[in-house]
Each structure stands twice: as C-alpha cells, then as structure tokens.
N, CA, C, O and CB atoms as a CASP TS submission, in Angstrom:
PFRMAT TS
TARGET T0000
AUTHOR 0000-0000-0000
METHOD Language model
MODEL 1
PARENT N/A
ATOM      1  N   UNK     1       0.864  -1.286  -0.212  1.00  0.00           N
ATOM      2  CA  UNK     1       0.067   0.716   0.183  1.00  0.00           C
ATOM      3  C   UNK     1       1.019   1.212   0.176  1.00  0.00           C
ATOM      4  O   UNK     1       0.960   2.021  -0.750  1.00  0.00           O
ATOM      5  CB  UNK     1      -0.777   1.368   1.752  1.00  0.00           C
ATOM      6  N   UNK     2       2.303   1.292   0.817  1.00  0.00           N
ATOM      7  CA  UNK     2       3.214   2.275   1.035  1.00  0.00           C
ATOM      8  C   UNK     2       3.363   2.487  -0.787  1.00  0.00           C
ATOM      9  O   UNK     2       3.687   1.816  -1.767  1.00  0.00           O
ATOM     10  CB  UNK     2       4.721   1.732   2.117  1.00  0.00           C
ATOM     11  N   UNK     3       2.775   4.230  -0.372  1.00  0.00           N
ATOM     12  CA  UNK     3       3.470   4.569  -2.160  1.00  0.00           C
ATOM     13  C   UNK     3       2.020   3.984  -3.620  1.00  0.00           C
ATOM     14  O   UNK     3       2.019   3.868  -4.846  1.00  0.00           O
ATOM     15  CB  UNK     3       5.547   2.977  -2.435  1.00  0.00           C
ATOM     16  N   UNK     4       0.984   3.773  -2.460  1.00  0.00           N
ATOM     17  CA  UNK     4      -0.159   3.609  -3.572  1.00  0.00           C
ATOM     18  C   UNK     4      -1.350   5.447  -3.284  1.00  0.00           C
ATOM     19  O   UNK     4      -2.311   5.997  -3.821  1.00  0.00           O
ATOM     20  CB  UNK     4      -1.327   1.559  -3.021  1.00  0.00           C
ATOM     21  N   UNK     5      -0.232   5.726  -1.902  1.00  0.00           N
ATOM     22  CA  UNK     5      -0.998   6.288  -1.536  1.00  0.00           C
ATOM     23  C   UNK     5      -0.554   8.177  -1.825  1.00  0.00           C
ATOM     24  O   UNK     5      -1.194   9.204  -1.601  1.00  0.00           O
ATOM     25  CB  UNK     5      -1.175   5.620  -0.183  1.00  0.00           C
ATOM     26  N   UNK     6       0.410   8.002  -2.233  1.00  0.00           N
ATOM     27  CA  UNK     6       1.785   9.193  -2.596  1.00  0.00           C
ATOM     28  C   UNK     6       1.205   9.514  -3.587  1.00  0.00           C
ATOM     29  O   UNK     6       0.975  10.713  -3.742  1.00  0.00           O
ATOM     30  CB  UNK     6       3.500   8.778  -2.926  1.00  0.00           C
ATOM     31  N   UNK     7       0.732   8.463  -4.692  1.00  0.00           N
ATOM     32  CA  UNK     7      -0.069   8.619  -5.680  1.00  0.00           C
ATOM     33  C   UNK     7      -1.727   9.619  -6.013  1.00  0.00           C
ATOM     34  O   UNK     7      -1.959  10.409  -6.928  1.00  0.00           O
ATOM     35  CB  UNK     7      -0.171   7.369  -5.745  1.00  0.00           C
ATOM     36  N   UNK     8      -2.190   9.388  -5.426  1.00  0.00           N
ATOM     37  CA  UNK     8      -3.225   9.982  -5.445  1.00  0.00           C
ATOM     38  C   UNK     8      -3.313  11.464  -3.810  1.00  0.00           C
ATOM     39  O   UNK     8      -3.993  12.451  -4.090  1.00  0.00           O
ATOM     40  CB  UNK     8      -4.348   8.532  -5.478  1.00  0.00           C
ATOM     41  N   UNK     9      -3.049  11.460  -3.234  1.00  0.00           N
ATOM     42  CA  UNK     9      -2.985  12.641  -2.016  1.00  0.00           C
ATOM     43  C   UNK     9      -1.527  14.009  -1.946  1.00  0.00           C
ATOM     44  O   UNK     9      -0.381  13.650  -2.215  1.00  0.00           O
ATOM     45  CB  UNK     9      -2.815  11.541  -0.412  1.00  0.00           C
ATOM     46  N   UNK    10      -1.696  14.837  -1.731  1.00  0.00           N
ATOM     47  CA  UNK    10      -0.289  15.457  -1.723  1.00  0.00           C
ATOM     48  C   UNK    10      -0.395  15.406   0.109  1.00  0.00           C
ATOM     49  O   UNK    10      -1.013  16.293   0.696  1.00  0.00           O
ATOM     50  CB  UNK    10      -0.094  17.339  -2.705  1.00  0.00           C
ATOM     51  N   UNK    11       0.273  14.284   0.857  1.00  0.00           N
ATOM     52  CA  UNK    11       0.594  14.841   1.985  1.00  0.00           C
ATOM     53  C   UNK    11       0.883  16.338   2.402  1.00  0.00           C
ATOM     54  O   UNK    11       0.426  16.850   3.424  1.00  0.00           O
ATOM     55  CB  UNK    11       1.468  14.237   2.213  1.00  0.00           C
ATOM     56  N   UNK    12       1.713  16.987   1.470  1.00  0.00           N
ATOM     57  CA  UNK    12       2.164  18.284   2.143  1.00  0.00           C
ATOM     58  C   UNK    12       1.205  19.143   2.386  1.00  0.00           C
ATOM     59  O   UNK    12       1.433  20.290   2.769  1.00  0.00           O
ATOM     60  CB  UNK    12       3.091  18.996   1.444  1.00  0.00           C
ATOM     61  N   UNK    13      -0.045  18.632   2.171  1.00  0.00           N
ATOM     62  CA  UNK    13      -1.603  19.984   1.922  1.00  0.00           C
ATOM     63  C   UNK    13      -2.665  19.012   3.065  1.00  0.00           C
ATOM     64  O   UNK    13      -3.733  19.391   3.546  1.00  0.00           O
ATOM     65  CB  UNK    13      -2.673  20.086  -0.557  1.00  0.00           C
ATOM     66  N   UNK    14      -2.080  17.887   3.255  1.00  0.00           N
ATOM     67  CA  UNK    14      -3.050  17.724   4.401  1.00  0.00           C
ATOM     68  C   UNK    14      -3.032  18.446   5.494  1.00  0.00           C
ATOM     69  O   UNK    14      -2.028  18.576   6.194  1.00  0.00           O
ATOM     70  CB  UNK    14      -3.025  16.612   4.867  1.00  0.00           C
ATOM     71  N   UNK    15      -3.965  18.889   5.689  1.00  0.00           N
ATOM     72  CA  UNK    15      -4.637  19.740   6.574  1.00  0.00           C
ATOM     73  C   UNK    15      -5.407  18.911   8.001  1.00  0.00           C
ATOM     74  O   UNK    15      -6.455  18.302   8.216  1.00  0.00           O
ATOM     75  CB  UNK    15      -5.739  20.511   5.599  1.00  0.00           C
ATOM     76  N   UNK    16      -3.565  19.522   9.161  1.00  0.00           N
ATOM     77  CA  UNK    16      -4.953  18.742  11.219  1.00  0.00           C
ATOM     78  C   UNK    16      -6.175  19.846  11.044  1.00  0.00           C
ATOM     79  O   UNK    16      -6.383  20.888  10.423  1.00  0.00           O
ATOM     80  CB  UNK    16      -3.836  19.310  13.932  1.00  0.00           C
ATOM     81  N   UNK    17      -6.720  19.146  11.790  1.00  0.00           N
ATOM     82  CA  UNK    17      -7.993  19.733  12.132  1.00  0.00           C
ATOM     83  C   UNK    17      -8.193  19.430  13.854  1.00  0.00           C
ATOM     84  O   UNK    17      -7.042  19.624  14.243  1.00  0.00           O
ATOM     85  CB  UNK    17      -9.258  18.993  11.102  1.00  0.00           C
ATOM     86  N   UNK    18      -8.850  19.135  14.852  1.00  0.00           N
ATOM     87  CA  UNK    18      -8.941  19.624  15.747  1.00  0.00           C
ATOM     88  C   UNK    18      -9.503  17.887  17.040  1.00  0.00           C
ATOM     89  O   UNK    18      -9.203  17.549  18.185  1.00  0.00           O
ATOM     90  CB  UNK    18      -9.964  21.064  15.304  1.00  0.00           C
ATOM     91  N   UNK    19     -10.742  17.081  15.507  1.00  0.00           N
ATOM     92  CA  UNK    19     -10.956  16.452  15.551  1.00  0.00           C
ATOM     93  C   UNK    19     -10.075  15.992  14.940  1.00  0.00           C
ATOM     94  O   UNK    19     -10.978  15.624  14.189  1.00  0.00           O
ATOM     95  CB  UNK    19     -11.788  16.397  15.526  1.00  0.00           C
ATOM     96  N   UNK    20      -8.920  15.518  14.349  1.00  0.00           N
ATOM     97  CA  UNK    20      -8.959  14.017  14.044  1.00  0.00           C
ATOM     98  C   UNK    20      -8.653  12.669  15.129  1.00  0.00           C
ATOM     99  O   UNK    20      -8.180  12.578  16.262  1.00  0.00           O
ATOM    100  CB  UNK    20      -7.957  13.923  12.984  1.00  0.00           C
ATOM    101  N   UNK    21      -9.289  11.538  13.950  1.00  0.00           N
ATOM    102  CA  UNK    21      -9.118  10.567  15.214  1.00  0.00           C
ATOM    103  C   UNK    21      -7.713  10.193  15.313  1.00  0.00           C
ATOM    104  O   UNK    21      -6.994  10.192  14.314  1.00  0.00           O
ATOM    105  CB  UNK    21      -9.999   9.193  15.122  1.00  0.00           C
ATOM    106  N   UNK    22      -7.222   9.827  16.651  1.00  0.00           N
ATOM    107  CA  UNK    22      -5.694   9.352  16.443  1.00  0.00           C
ATOM    108  C   UNK    22      -6.349   7.992  17.762  1.00  0.00           C
ATOM    109  O   UNK    22      -7.468   7.747  18.213  1.00  0.00           O
ATOM    110  CB  UNK    22      -3.943  10.913  17.005  1.00  0.00           C
ATOM    111  N   UNK    23      -4.834   7.338  18.006  1.00  0.00           N
ATOM    112  CA  UNK    23      -4.270   6.548  18.917  1.00  0.00           C
ATOM    113  C   UNK    23      -2.894   6.289  18.930  1.00  0.00           C
ATOM    114  O   UNK    23      -2.258   6.546  17.908  1.00  0.00           O
ATOM    115  CB  UNK    23      -4.825   5.514  18.878  1.00  0.00           C
ATOM    116  N   UNK    24      -2.335   5.838  19.885  1.00  0.00           N
ATOM    117  CA  UNK    24      -1.137   5.505  19.660  1.00  0.00           C
ATOM    118  C   UNK    24      -0.390   4.273  20.318  1.00  0.00           C
ATOM    119  O   UNK    24      -0.453   3.948  21.504  1.00  0.00           O
ATOM    120  CB  UNK    24      -0.571   6.539  19.891  1.00  0.00           C
ATOM    121  N   UNK    25       0.380   3.612  19.244  1.00  0.00           N
ATOM    122  CA  UNK    25       0.712   2.087  19.048  1.00  0.00           C
ATOM    123  C   UNK    25       2.190   1.703  19.658  1.00  0.00           C
ATOM    124  O   UNK    25       3.068   2.504  19.339  1.00  0.00           O
ATOM    125  CB  UNK    25       0.687   1.715  17.369  1.00  0.00           C
ATOM    126  N   UNK    26       2.384   1.182  20.049  1.00  0.00           N
ATOM    127  CA  UNK    26       4.253   0.229  20.250  1.00  0.00           C
ATOM    128  C   UNK    26       4.680   1.652  20.607  1.00  0.00           C
ATOM    129  O   UNK    26       4.157   2.255  21.544  1.00  0.00           O
ATOM    130  CB  UNK    26       5.447  -0.743  18.384  1.00  0.00           C
ATOM    131  N   UNK    27       5.928   2.334  19.613  1.00  0.00           N
ATOM    132  CA  UNK    27       5.724   3.861  19.491  1.00  0.00           C
ATOM    133  C   UNK    27       6.178   4.361  18.365  1.00  0.00           C
ATOM    134  O   UNK    27       7.184   4.345  17.656  1.00  0.00           O
ATOM    135  CB  UNK    27       6.329   4.623  20.493  1.00  0.00           C
ATOM    136  N   UNK    28       4.926   4.894  18.432  1.00  0.00           N
ATOM    137  CA  UNK    28       4.260   5.110  16.756  1.00  0.00           C
ATOM    138  C   UNK    28       2.262   6.201  17.409  1.00  0.00           C
ATOM    139  O   UNK    28       1.306   5.972  18.150  1.00  0.00           O
ATOM    140  CB  UNK    28       3.814   2.437  15.623  1.00  0.00           C
ATOM    141  N   UNK    29       2.565   6.888  16.825  1.00  0.00           N
ATOM    142  CA  UNK    29       1.777   7.861  16.779  1.00  0.00           C
ATOM    143  C   UNK    29       0.913   7.626  15.849  1.00  0.00           C
ATOM    144  O   UNK    29       1.372   7.544  14.710  1.00  0.00           O
ATOM    145  CB  UNK    29       2.329   8.944  16.658  1.00  0.00           C
ATOM    146  N   UNK    30      -0.515   7.456  16.027  1.00  0.00           N
ATOM    147  CA  UNK    30      -1.820   6.795  14.479  1.00  0.00           C
ATOM    148  C   UNK    30      -2.687   7.841  13.814  1.00  0.00           C
ATOM    149  O   UNK    30      -3.871   7.502  13.801  1.00  0.00           O
ATOM    150  CB  UNK    30      -3.293   5.579  15.089  1.00  0.00           C
ATOM    151  N   UNK    31      -2.513   8.668  13.421  1.00  0.00           N
ATOM    152  CA  UNK    31      -3.608   9.800  12.625  1.00  0.00           C
ATOM    153  C   UNK    31      -4.567   9.190  12.194  1.00  0.00           C
ATOM    154  O   UNK    31      -4.207   9.443  11.044  1.00  0.00           O
ATOM    155  CB  UNK    31      -3.143  10.602  11.382  1.00  0.00           C
ATOM    156  N   UNK    32      -5.631   8.508  12.014  1.00  0.00           N
ATOM    157  CA  UNK    32      -6.758   8.620  11.135  1.00  0.00           C
ATOM    158  C   UNK    32      -7.566   9.149  10.461  1.00  0.00           C
ATOM    159  O   UNK    32      -8.765   9.377  10.618  1.00  0.00           O
ATOM    160  CB  UNK    32      -7.188   8.426  11.296  1.00  0.00           C
ATOM    161  N   UNK    33      -7.031   9.302   9.863  1.00  0.00           N
ATOM    162  CA  UNK    33      -8.342  10.135   7.920  1.00  0.00           C
ATOM    163  C   UNK    33      -9.327   8.973   7.569  1.00  0.00           C
ATOM    164  O   UNK    33      -8.926   7.885   7.157  1.00  0.00           O
ATOM    165  CB  UNK    33      -7.068  10.389   5.640  1.00  0.00           C
ATOM    166  N   UNK    34     -10.513   9.248   7.741  1.00  0.00           N
ATOM    167  CA  UNK    34     -11.991   8.736   7.505  1.00  0.00           C
ATOM    168  C   UNK    34     -11.642   8.750   6.157  1.00  0.00           C
ATOM    169  O   UNK    34     -10.788   9.354   5.507  1.00  0.00           O
ATOM    170  CB  UNK    34     -13.425   9.646   8.008  1.00  0.00           C
ATOM    171  N   UNK    35     -13.102   7.384   5.720  1.00  0.00           N
ATOM    172  CA  UNK    35     -12.796   7.373   4.733  1.00  0.00           C
ATOM    173  C   UNK    35     -13.243   8.729   2.840  1.00  0.00           C
ATOM    174  O   UNK    35     -14.389   8.764   2.390  1.00  0.00           O
ATOM    175  CB  UNK    35     -13.173   6.040   4.957  1.00  0.00           C
ATOM    176  N   UNK    36     -12.526   9.243   2.436  1.00  0.00           N
ATOM    177  CA  UNK    36     -12.569  10.118   1.552  1.00  0.00           C
ATOM    178  C   UNK    36     -12.026  11.430   2.427  1.00  0.00           C
ATOM    179  O   UNK    36     -11.927  12.578   1.994  1.00  0.00           O
ATOM    180  CB  UNK    36     -14.007  10.162   0.887  1.00  0.00           C
ATOM    181  N   UNK    37     -11.841  11.164   3.193  1.00  0.00           N
ATOM    182  CA  UNK    37     -11.144  12.955   3.611  1.00  0.00           C
ATOM    183  C   UNK    37     -10.320  12.672   3.413  1.00  0.00           C
ATOM    184  O   UNK    37     -10.190  12.081   4.485  1.00  0.00           O
ATOM    185  CB  UNK    37     -11.057  13.844   4.929  1.00  0.00           C
ATOM    186  N   UNK    38      -8.869  12.384   2.640  1.00  0.00           N
ATOM    187  CA  UNK    38      -7.816  12.571   1.672  1.00  0.00           C
ATOM    188  C   UNK    38      -7.925  11.863   0.039  1.00  0.00           C
ATOM    189  O   UNK    38      -7.440  12.433  -0.939  1.00  0.00           O
ATOM    190  CB  UNK    38      -6.583  11.996   2.428  1.00  0.00           C
ATOM    191  N   UNK    39      -8.661  10.511  -0.040  1.00  0.00           N
ATOM    192  CA  UNK    39      -8.345  10.118  -1.279  1.00  0.00           C
ATOM    193  C   UNK    39     -10.044   9.544  -0.922  1.00  0.00           C
ATOM    194  O   UNK    39     -11.016   9.830  -0.223  1.00  0.00           O
ATOM    195  CB  UNK    39      -6.750   9.043  -1.681  1.00  0.00           C
ATOM    196  N   UNK    40      -9.430   8.218  -2.285  1.00  0.00           N
ATOM    197  CA  UNK    40     -10.815   8.312  -2.746  1.00  0.00           C
ATOM    198  C   UNK    40     -11.451   6.792  -2.313  1.00  0.00           C
ATOM    199  O   UNK    40     -10.835   5.731  -2.416  1.00  0.00           O
ATOM    200  CB  UNK    40     -10.874   8.665  -4.504  1.00  0.00           C
ATOM    201  N   UNK    41     -13.017   6.977  -1.737  1.00  0.00           N
ATOM    202  CA  UNK    41     -13.124   5.890  -1.039  1.00  0.00           C
ATOM    203  C   UNK    41     -12.930   4.802  -1.122  1.00  0.00           C
ATOM    204  O   UNK    41     -12.964   4.088  -0.119  1.00  0.00           O
ATOM    205  CB  UNK    41     -13.786   5.787  -0.789  1.00  0.00           C
ATOM    206  N   UNK    42     -12.551   4.118  -2.848  1.00  0.00           N
ATOM    207  CA  UNK    42     -11.714   2.725  -2.849  1.00  0.00           C
ATOM    208  C   UNK    42     -10.365   2.211  -1.234  1.00  0.00           C
ATOM    209  O   UNK    42     -10.126   1.205  -0.566  1.00  0.00           O
ATOM    210  CB  UNK    42     -10.657   3.000  -4.568  1.00  0.00           C
ATOM    211  N   UNK    43      -9.712   4.087  -1.338  1.00  0.00           N
ATOM    212  CA  UNK    43      -7.963   3.206  -0.384  1.00  0.00           C
ATOM    213  C   UNK    43      -9.369   3.023   1.210  1.00  0.00           C
ATOM    214  O   UNK    43      -8.947   2.092   1.896  1.00  0.00           O
ATOM    215  CB  UNK    43      -5.492   5.211   0.204  1.00  0.00           C
ATOM    216  N   UNK    44     -10.560   3.527   1.780  1.00  0.00           N
ATOM    217  CA  UNK    44     -10.471   3.419   2.593  1.00  0.00           C
ATOM    218  C   UNK    44     -10.441   4.308   3.768  1.00  0.00           C
ATOM    219  O   UNK    44     -10.052   5.370   3.280  1.00  0.00           O
ATOM    220  CB  UNK    44      -9.943   2.923   2.371  1.00  0.00           C
ATOM    221  N   UNK    45     -10.599   4.478   4.874  1.00  0.00           N
ATOM    222  CA  UNK    45      -9.457   5.487   5.717  1.00  0.00           C
ATOM    223  C   UNK    45      -7.198   5.324   5.979  1.00  0.00           C
ATOM    224  O   UNK    45      -6.372   4.479   6.325  1.00  0.00           O
ATOM    225  CB  UNK    45     -10.263   5.212   7.490  1.00  0.00           C
ATOM    226  N   UNK    46      -7.229   6.293   5.667  1.00  0.00           N
ATOM    227  CA  UNK    46      -6.334   6.378   5.519  1.00  0.00           C
ATOM    228  C   UNK    46      -4.800   6.014   7.236  1.00  0.00           C
ATOM    229  O   UNK    46      -4.037   5.205   6.709  1.00  0.00           O
ATOM    230  CB  UNK    46      -6.707   7.650   4.771  1.00  0.00           C
ATOM    231  N   UNK    47      -4.597   6.113   7.786  1.00  0.00           N
ATOM    232  CA  UNK    47      -3.282   5.999   8.262  1.00  0.00           C
ATOM    233  C   UNK    47      -1.925   6.437   8.310  1.00  0.00           C
ATOM    234  O   UNK    47      -0.968   5.859   7.795  1.00  0.00           O
ATOM    235  CB  UNK    47      -3.143   5.357   8.080  1.00  0.00           C
ATOM    236  N   UNK    48      -1.899   7.904   9.213  1.00  0.00           N
ATOM    237  CA  UNK    48      -0.580   8.238   9.121  1.00  0.00           C
ATOM    238  C   UNK    48      -0.193   8.253  10.295  1.00  0.00           C
ATOM    239  O   UNK    48      -0.638   8.874  11.260  1.00  0.00           O
ATOM    240  CB  UNK    48      -0.269   9.345   8.497  1.00  0.00           C
ATOM    241  N   UNK    49       1.289   7.027  10.144  1.00  0.00           N
ATOM    242  CA  UNK    49       1.859   6.462  11.050  1.00  0.00           C
ATOM    243  C   UNK    49       3.131   7.926  11.975  1.00  0.00           C
ATOM    244  O   UNK    49       4.157   8.288  11.399  1.00  0.00           O
ATOM    245  CB  UNK    49       2.572   4.984  10.160  1.00  0.00           C
ATOM    246  N   UNK    50       2.904   8.242  12.743  1.00  0.00           N
ATOM    247  CA  UNK    50       4.416   8.800  12.204  1.00  0.00           C
ATOM    248  C   UNK    50       5.047   8.536  14.417  1.00  0.00           C
ATOM    249  O   UNK    50       4.399   8.477  15.462  1.00  0.00           O
ATOM    250  CB  UNK    50       4.296  11.407  11.140  1.00  0.00           C
ATOM    251  N   UNK    51       6.543   8.465  14.090  1.00  0.00           N
ATOM    252  CA  UNK    51       7.469   7.869  15.766  1.00  0.00           C
ATOM    253  C   UNK    51       7.965   8.381  16.608  1.00  0.00           C
ATOM    254  O   UNK    51       9.192   8.349  16.700  1.00  0.00           O
ATOM    255  CB  UNK    51       8.518   7.223  15.814  1.00  0.00           C
ATOM    256  N   UNK    52       7.378   8.874  17.296  1.00  0.00           N
ATOM    257  CA  UNK    52       7.235   9.812  18.773  1.00  0.00           C
ATOM    258  C   UNK    52       8.222  10.044  18.612  1.00  0.00           C
ATOM    259  O   UNK    52       8.156  11.240  18.896  1.00  0.00           O
ATOM    260  CB  UNK    52       6.907   9.383  20.259  1.00  0.00           C
ATOM    261  N   UNK    53       9.694   9.807  18.241  1.00  0.00           N
ATOM    262  CA  UNK    53      10.817  11.052  17.778  1.00  0.00           C
ATOM    263  C   UNK    53      10.557  11.625  16.935  1.00  0.00           C
ATOM    264  O   UNK    53      11.651  12.168  16.784  1.00  0.00           O
ATOM    265  CB  UNK    53      12.051  10.827  17.407  1.00  0.00           C
ATOM    266  N   UNK    54       9.581  12.261  15.669  1.00  0.00           N
ATOM    267  CA  UNK    54       9.342  12.428  14.701  1.00  0.00           C
ATOM    268  C   UNK    54       8.402  14.097  15.397  1.00  0.00           C
ATOM    269  O   UNK    54       8.653  15.160  14.830  1.00  0.00           O
ATOM    270  CB  UNK    54       8.707  10.994  13.915  1.00  0.00           C
ATOM    271  N   UNK    55       7.143  14.069  16.901  1.00  0.00           N
ATOM    272  CA  UNK    55       6.175  14.149  17.504  1.00  0.00           C
ATOM    273  C   UNK    55       6.834  15.460  18.650  1.00  0.00           C
ATOM    274  O   UNK    55       6.345  16.571  18.851  1.00  0.00           O
ATOM    275  CB  UNK    55       5.677  12.608  17.996  1.00  0.00           C
ATOM    276  N   UNK    56       8.244  14.776  19.342  1.00  0.00           N
ATOM    277  CA  UNK    56       8.409  14.444  21.161  1.00  0.00           C
ATOM    278  C   UNK    56       8.718  15.806  21.448  1.00  0.00           C
ATOM    279  O   UNK    56       8.709  16.129  22.636  1.00  0.00           O
ATOM    280  CB  UNK    56       9.835  13.218  21.848  1.00  0.00           C
ATOM    281  N   UNK    57       9.225  17.407  19.854  1.00  0.00           N
ATOM    282  CA  UNK    57       9.324  17.888  20.346  1.00  0.00           C
ATOM    283  C   UNK    57       8.004  18.956  20.433  1.00  0.00           C
ATOM    284  O   UNK    57       8.278  20.003  21.020  1.00  0.00           O
ATOM    285  CB  UNK    57      10.376  17.968  20.148  1.00  0.00           C
ATOM    286  N   UNK    58       6.512  18.830  19.895  1.00  0.00           N
ATOM    287  CA  UNK    58       5.439  18.851  19.993  1.00  0.00           C
ATOM    288  C   UNK    58       4.596  19.308  20.730  1.00  0.00           C
ATOM    289  O   UNK    58       3.678  20.123  20.628  1.00  0.00           O
ATOM    290  CB  UNK    58       5.302  18.203  19.925  1.00  0.00           C
ATOM    291  N   UNK    59       5.358  18.174  22.117  1.00  0.00           N
ATOM    292  CA  UNK    59       4.989  17.549  22.931  1.00  0.00           C
ATOM    293  C   UNK    59       4.743  18.264  23.921  1.00  0.00           C
ATOM    294  O   UNK    59       5.618  19.121  24.040  1.00  0.00           O
ATOM    295  CB  UNK    59       5.613  16.711  23.101  1.00  0.00           C
ATOM    296  N   UNK    60       3.714  18.345  24.945  1.00  0.00           N
ATOM    297  CA  UNK    60       4.459  19.143  26.569  1.00  0.00           C
ATOM    298  C   UNK    60       4.559  18.788  27.219  1.00  0.00           C
ATOM    299  O   UNK    60       3.613  18.073  27.548  1.00  0.00           O
ATOM    300  CB  UNK    60       4.190  19.976  27.340  1.00  0.00           C
ATOM    301  N   UNK    61       5.986  18.843  28.348  1.00  0.00           N
ATOM    302  CA  UNK    61       7.058  18.769  28.681  1.00  0.00           C
ATOM    303  C   UNK    61       5.969  17.896  30.248  1.00  0.00           C
ATOM    304  O   UNK    61       6.152  17.009  31.081  1.00  0.00           O
ATOM    305  CB  UNK    61       8.154  20.390  28.615  1.00  0.00           C
ATOM    306  N   UNK    62       5.139  18.636  29.954  1.00  0.00           N
ATOM    307  CA  UNK    62       4.515  18.878  31.634  1.00  0.00           C
ATOM    308  C   UNK    62       2.418  17.543  30.870  1.00  0.00           C
ATOM    309  O   UNK    62       1.401  17.151  31.443  1.00  0.00           O
ATOM    310  CB  UNK    62       4.095  22.068  32.219  1.00  0.00           C
ATOM    311  N   UNK    63       2.913  17.462  29.587  1.00  0.00           N
ATOM    312  CA  UNK    63       1.204  17.132  29.735  1.00  0.00           C
ATOM    313  C   UNK    63       0.941  15.762  30.078  1.00  0.00           C
ATOM    314  O   UNK    63       1.536  15.338  31.068  1.00  0.00           O
ATOM    315  CB  UNK    63       0.323  17.366  28.320  1.00  0.00           C
ATOM    316  N   UNK    64      -0.255  14.549  29.120  1.00  0.00           N
ATOM    317  CA  UNK    64      -0.512  13.482  29.146  1.00  0.00           C
ATOM    318  C   UNK    64      -0.386  12.106  27.890  1.00  0.00           C
ATOM    319  O   UNK    64      -0.989  11.060  27.650  1.00  0.00           O
ATOM    320  CB  UNK    64      -1.526  13.806  29.555  1.00  0.00           C
ATOM    321  N   UNK    65       0.871  12.933  27.285  1.00  0.00           N
ATOM    322  CA  UNK    65       2.207  12.421  27.160  1.00  0.00           C
ATOM    323  C   UNK    65       2.916  12.654  27.006  1.00  0.00           C
ATOM    324  O   UNK    65       3.284  12.599  25.832  1.00  0.00           O
ATOM    325  CB  UNK    65       2.520  11.935  26.780  1.00  0.00           C
ATOM    326  N   UNK    66       3.786  13.129  27.988  1.00  0.00           N
ATOM    327  CA  UNK    66       4.921  13.341  28.780  1.00  0.00           C
ATOM    328  C   UNK    66       5.323  12.271  28.482  1.00  0.00           C
ATOM    329  O   UNK    66       6.301  12.514  27.775  1.00  0.00           O
ATOM    330  CB  UNK    66       4.890  13.658  30.147  1.00  0.00           C
ATOM    331  N   UNK    67       5.186  10.972  28.574  1.00  0.00           N
ATOM    332  CA  UNK    67       5.990   9.746  28.894  1.00  0.00           C
ATOM    333  C   UNK    67       5.841   8.836  27.283  1.00  0.00           C
ATOM    334  O   UNK    67       5.971   7.625  27.100  1.00  0.00           O
ATOM    335  CB  UNK    67       5.206   8.816  30.479  1.00  0.00           C
ATOM    336  N   UNK    68       5.691   9.359  26.799  1.00  0.00           N
ATOM    337  CA  UNK    68       5.571   8.700  25.249  1.00  0.00           C
ATOM    338  C   UNK    68       6.247   8.899  24.278  1.00  0.00           C
ATOM    339  O   UNK    68       6.000   8.316  23.223  1.00  0.00           O
ATOM    340  CB  UNK    68       4.584   8.895  24.648  1.00  0.00           C
TER
END
C-alpha cells in the first residue's frame, strides 16, 4: 500500500484538525483519516503513522503524553 496513497494524495497539503481520530501504538502516534477525507473511497480510512521521535518536540513536557 505504501506509495499507492502518495500517488493520489499530496500529503504536504493535508491539514490537521482538532477532531482527527488518533491513537498510540507501541512507539508510534497514529492519525486516522476517514474514508473520502484525503483519498478516494476505495482506499478506505488512511492511517498516518509517526514515530514518537518525530513528534516529541511538539508535545507538552508536562502534558499527558510526556512519557510517550
């Protein structure tokens, strides 16, 4: 599937929203885009997986994800 999404979606144009679905799994922060949100419906929901090291600088050191 890798590379398939990139052929349909310009990831640099995807905008973050306050109501995105997300979860944490192992050492990754996963943002879930709903069906049709950033790609055609046939693709289904799209998960953007970010290693914790990629987002650590954006986390509040005193917030609930301080140990992530």
